[in-house]
N, C-alpha and C positions, 0 to 999 in steps of 0.2 A: 611704703607708705608715708612719704615726705609730702608734705599738702601743694608742696612745688608741684608735684606729678601732673596734675589737672593740666596747669598753665602750658607747662611743656609739651605732653599729648596735644592741645590743639596748636600748639608752634609745629609741632610735623604735620598734622592734619590739616591744617586749613592757613598755611603757615600768613597768609596775603590776606584776610579776613580781616577788619576793626574788629580786634578786643575787647580794646577800652576808649571812652567819648570824657571829657571835662566839659564842663558847663562853658566855657570862654569856645568851645570851639575845636580844640585841639586832640588831635586822635590816634591809638599806637592799634597796629595791625597785632595777633597771636607773637608774631615774630619779632617784632618792635618790642614790646614786654617781655618777654623773653629773654631780648639783646641789653633790657637794661637791667634786669635784674641780676644779671649775670656779670655784667659792667660793675654792680653795689655788689655784687657778696668775693669778688678778686677785690674791689676794694678795701671791704671790711678785713677780707685777711690780709690784704697790707699793711694795713694798720693794726697788725698783733690778733683780730679774732679767731678764736681759737672753737672747734666744732664743741658743742652744748653749753658753749658761754650765753649770758645772755647782753643785747646790746638793748640801751633805752633810744628808742625814738620819739623823740620832741620835735612833732613836725607836722604842719596846718597841714588838717584834710584834703590834700591834693594828690594827681597820680604818682609822684615820687615818694608819696608816703607807702604805695602798695608794690611800687619798685619796690622801696629796700626791705618790706615786710617779707617778699620772694626773694630777694640777695641774699637776708635772714637765713631762709629756709636751705636755699640752694647751699651754702657753706655746709649750714648745720647748725650753727648761732638759733637764740632762742629771744626775738623779737619782743620787746616790751614794749607795749603800743600804749603812752601815756596821751593825755587829752594836753592838745596844742590850745588850749583856751586856760591850760593852769598858766597860776604865777610864779613868782621864784617859790613861794613858802611849799606851796603845793609840788611843785617840781620835785623839788629837792624829797619832801617827803617820801614822795612815788620812789627814787633813788634810793633811797635810806631803806626802804619796804625790799625790797626786792635784788641789789643787789647787782648789778650791770658793770663790767668792765668797761665799755663806753659806751659814751653821749652823741647820738645821731641829731646835730637840728639845722634849719633853717633861719632864716634870716627874720622871721615872726614875730617872737619876742625875745630880742637882747637880753634885756635885761632880766629876766628870767632865768634865762640861761645861767649868764654871768653869776645871776646870784645863785645856782645851783652847781658850778662848776667851786665856787668859792667854799663851800659847806662840803666838798666829797674829794676826792683823788682822781677821779677819772678823766681818763682821756679824751677828748674832741676830735668828732669828722663832721665839717661843712657837708650839708648837704648837696654844695656845690662840688666839692671834691669827694664825695660820693658817684655827682654825676660827670663829670668832667668826661671832654669830649676825647681825651686822647685816653680814657680807660678802654678797656679792648671790651669787643661786646660781641662775641665769638658765642657759642652757645657752650655752655657750662650745664652738666650733668647732674640734679640733685643728688647729695647726699644720700645717701642711703641710714631709714631710720623706722625704729624700731614701734612697734603700735604703742607702744605704753613711755616712749618720746615724748620728754617735755617740751611742746612746739613752741607756743609764746604764754607770755603775762599778759591777763587783761583785768584790769577794776572792773569791780561791780559797781550797779549805779547809785550807790550809798546815800538811797533815801532816807533809812532811820540810822547812822552815821555815818563816818569815815568809810571811804568806798574800800574793799577790799582786796588784794591780789588775788587772782586764781590763776593759776598753773592751772592748763590746758594739754593736752596728748594730743601726737597727732591720730592715733587710732582711735578716742574717741570723738576728736569732729567730723574725722573722714565717715563712722560710723554714724554720726545725726545725718552729715548732709545724705548720705545715703537711705537711708527712713527717709527724709523727705520727698525727698527724688523719685521713690521706690511710690508713698503716698500718691505723689501731686500728679505723676506718668500713671500709674497704674503696674508699673513692671519694673525688674529691678536692671541694673546697667551691667555694660557701661554704655552708653546714650551717645552716638554719634553726633558731632559738630550740627544745631539748625540750620536746616534750609538758609542759604544766602534772602536775605530783604525780610527776616523774622527781627522783629522790635528786638532792641535792648533790654535788660532788667536795670530800675533805679536802686542804684546803690541810695536809699535818703538817708540812712544814719553813716554817721561817721565811725572809720577807720577803726579807731582806738576801741571801740565801740564794737561787741562782741557780734550784735548784728548786723552791724555795719559789713564787719572782716567774711559773718558767716551768709551775707547775700552776694558777696562778689565773689566767693570761693564755691558758691550755688548754681552763678553765672557760668563760671568756667566747666565745673565738672555736669552739667546740664548740655555744655557746648553753645552757649547763649554770650553775646558782648554784654558790658555794664556803664553804664554811666555815672561818674562822679558828680557831685559839688560840692564846695564848701562850707554849706551849712544851707541851712531847709528854709526856704519861704516860699510865701504861695506865689510871688510872682517868678519865683527863678522854676518851680514846676509848670505853671503857666505855658513859661516861655521854652521847655524842656517838651511835655509834651506836644505842641504844636511841632517844633521839630523832628522829635523819634517816635509821635505815637504810642505810646507804649501801650502794650494790651495786658496790662496786670500793673498792679501798685502792692509795694510793703509799708505800710507805715507807722509811728505809733499813734495809740490813742491825741496823743497832745496833738502832733501834725494834722490829724483826722478833724478835730475841733476847730484848729484853725482854718479850713480849708472848706468848714461848714459856715462858717462865721466871718468869714471875708467876705467883706464888699462888693466886690466883683468876683465873683465862681468863675474857676479855669472850665476851662473845655473839658472833660472828661468825655466824649466821643466815642475814642479809639480804645478804652478802659474798660474790658466786660468782666472784673471782679479784684477788691483789694482786704488783701492778707494784711490782718492789722495780729501784733503780736508786741512782748516787751511788757505790758501792762493789763490791769487790768480791763476792759470794756463797758463804758455806760448802756446799757438797752438802750437809755433816751438818745447818747447820742449816738447810737447805731441808725437809729430810728431815724431821727433828723437825718442822719446821710444817706441811708438810703431812699429815702422819701423825692429828696432832693432833685439826686441823684440818679437814680435809678439803678442802681450798680450792687451786685450782693459781696456784703461781705464775710471772707472768709476767715478762720481763726485761727492761728499757730500757736501753744503753750510749751513753753522750755524756760531755758536761762542760762546762766553761764557755767553754771556750774556741773546742769543734766543732757544737756542739748534741746534738742528736739522731741517734745515725748508726744503730746494728742493733738489733732485738729482739725480742722474739717478743709474739703479738697473743692473744686467747684464742681466734680464728679458728684461729692455730694452732696452737695445742695439740688442739682438736676434727680436725684434720686431721691428727694425728699426726705434723708437723714435726718439731717439737722436737726437743733435741737433749743428751742430757746435758753438763753441764760448757760449755755452750757461751753467750758472752755474746748470744746473734740471732742473725735475717737481717738482711742488707744492706738500708736501709729503699730504696726506689723514688727513682731522683734522686741518692744519694751516691755522688760519684765516693772510693774511697781502696784505696789501696796499702799495700803492708809491703813496707819497704824495709830493706837492709841498712845497715851501719854508714857506708859509699861512699858512700851513697844511692839504690845503683841501686834499681829495682824487683823483690822475690823473685816469685816463681810461686806459682801456690795450695799450700796448703800447708806451705808454707816462712817459718818464724819470725822475726818481725822488730818495725822500729818501725811504728807506725800509722800514717798520711800520710793528710790528709782535707783535698781542696777545699775551702774553706769559707770566704764573706763573715762568718761570725757576729761576729769581731774583728779588731779592730785593732792587736793587740796590750799588749804592758803600759802602762802610762804611766808607772810608775814605775822601769820597770828596761829600760832601751835594749838592754842586752846582752840578756838572756832574750827580751826580745821579735823580736830578728833572728832568735835560733833557734827561737822558737815558730814564727814563721807567714815562710817563705820562697818567695816567686813564690805565694804564692796558697796556699799549702798549708800546714794547720796542722800538727804535731807533736806527737802527743798525748804521747809520751814514754810508750804503753802497749805493750807487747810482745806481741805475736800472731798469728796467722795464719787463712785464709780459705780452708777447705774450698772441693771444687769445687761445691757446690751452694749456692755466698754463704753460709755460717754463718761467723760468727764467732768464735772460741776465745782468751780471752784467756790471758797465762801469766805475766805481773807485770807491772810499771813500769821501766821502760828502769834509773832513778835507785835504784831497792834492790835489783837482781842482785847477788849475791854471790861474787867471783872467787877461790873455794878453790883453792890451789896449781894455779891454769890451769881448774881445772872450772869451769862457770857454775852456780851454783842460786840457783832463784828459791825466794822467802820462802814464798810462799802454796802450793807444792807440800809441804811438811814444814807449814805450820801446817794444811792438809784432814786428816791423817794425823794431826796430835796434836789435835785437835777432835771426832776419833771413840772418841779411849778416855776411858771413865768417869770419871777423875780430873780431868780438862782441862776449869773451866769456859769459859774463851777463853782466846788465845794469836796471839803476835806474834815472826814472827823477824827478827831483826836481821843485821847483819853488822857484828863486832869486827873489829880490827886483832889481826894475829897474825904474830908475828917470822918464821915460819919458811915456814909457806902464805900469807901478804898479809892474809885476811879469812879467816875461819870462822863459822858458822852459831851463834849466840847464839837461843834459844829463852827468853823473859820470861814465862812462864806463871802465870794465874790457877787456883787449883784450886779444883775443883769442889767445892760447900757438902754438907757431911753424906757426904761419901767419901770414906773411908782420915786419917779422920782424924788418926791414931792415926799415921799412918805419917810420920816426919821428910822434910822437904826432899830430903836427899839421897837419899833410898827410893825418893821419886815419880820424881827425875832419872832414878837405873836403871831405874826400870822402865819411863819412858818411852824411856827409848834408846836398850832391846832391842825393844821396841816398835816404834820407827822403823825402824831394821836389821830386822826383819824384813820391813817396806816399800819401803821404799827404797834406792838405792845409800849405800856405805857414804858418800862422800865428801860425800851428805846428811844425815847425821845429825848433828845438832849437838852441838860440843863444849863447848861451855857453855848451864849453863841459871843461869836466874834467876827468881824466885818474888815476886811481887807481889801485890796487896789486888785494886787494880781499873788497868783500862789508861788512862793519860792520853788525852783524846779533844776534836776541838777542836770547836767551835761545833756545825760541822754533821753533828755526830756520828760523823766519824772518826778514827780513832785516828792519837794522834801519834808518828809513829816516831820523829822529833827528838826527844820527852820523854823515852822510856823511862828513856833511860838513867838521866835525873832522878828520876825518880819512888820511887823507896825500894825497887828489885828486892832482895830478898834472894840474892846469888849464892852458887851452889855449886858442886864437883863431881859428874861420874857417873863 
């Protein structure tokens, strides 16, 4: 059940086939990737790492991070993948939450590394020591792993608070990969290596993020190569598209937004479809992209805690099964219920919290109370609100914790945001709940104004225009009663908007 198995299978099946590219032009065959991972595993063992122990990986998003992750798995150790963008305080906090026995770093931020080491009793192993030329690179078979064994510690996106450390299992990840592969290929695995010349898959998200790790694992699972970059830039995407001719892309909505609003559009002629996941996608943004590039967007719904749950495939689109505003069809094998506040299962079409039976996670290693709320009797409580229709199609309405209770009425921020994004004065927007003495909470719209549109209008005038616009389209109680304007929405390192940081982001409040 070890997650290194797919890599080892490709190294045995097509050892000389390129399996990994980096943005700087370097490339490794499957056999070379396996050799590097084997060398890293031996170096970790020489540093005293034992099976089942955790190793903190504080590395830039480069192939060396991939080698370190696979090296830890080969040894039977548990990588704790920490964002390479964290400062010293954030790195120290991550280490305190997860209790690793060893810290692996490169030279990208020595100040953060030194601060973290000063605050802990961790042993240090540098990336240079892991990859030293003298380390034996002969194949080292991956340690046996049970389905329920802890595979990796990942940090959630932290959109509404501090990131939580999620314990993810070997079996849960493999089950999630198998569901997605079966849906996209129309049959169960195992899968032979893709024919020589098949375009590689772009790993657009960083490897410290569950989306990045799953993209890399999925590529090897279905027999494709992968392309890594250090971070997303439209210009880098354009260059790599020209070089590799990707036939599909997996992007966050934030990345899609940047592509749509780029001054110079990248050439997407080779791309047949774009998979979007990680957060809700605005229908307005979807329409902008599809009209501009003529490429269909397929969806995937899931999370670090649940794995892949629902989505649309290219085959679904061709068959005319896609439904506007949906998250996708439930994947085969998914056990999902929609429950009310008392935990009772609701009927099809009724809105409640999405709850999934999943072996994906053991819970949060740093928060016992939150972990107990997350996983109950084998069911993972997603915190997402939605419903399933009679065709088994999932629709999302918002996050449970983001719901605004305004004068006794339920207000979902996403519904208001969707309407406001369609207005030409709005470049982007987030809606949050703010305290109100009379109504308990009221919706506040935090708006990024569109560049070059209505520049002479004051913020007060724009707020009045937008308020009138919303009131024409939504019930009166859903209209924002407070407005604020900001130059840029604060985002987490995974590209998600930090709702908890909006209040401190320098918004200019106005009344409409």
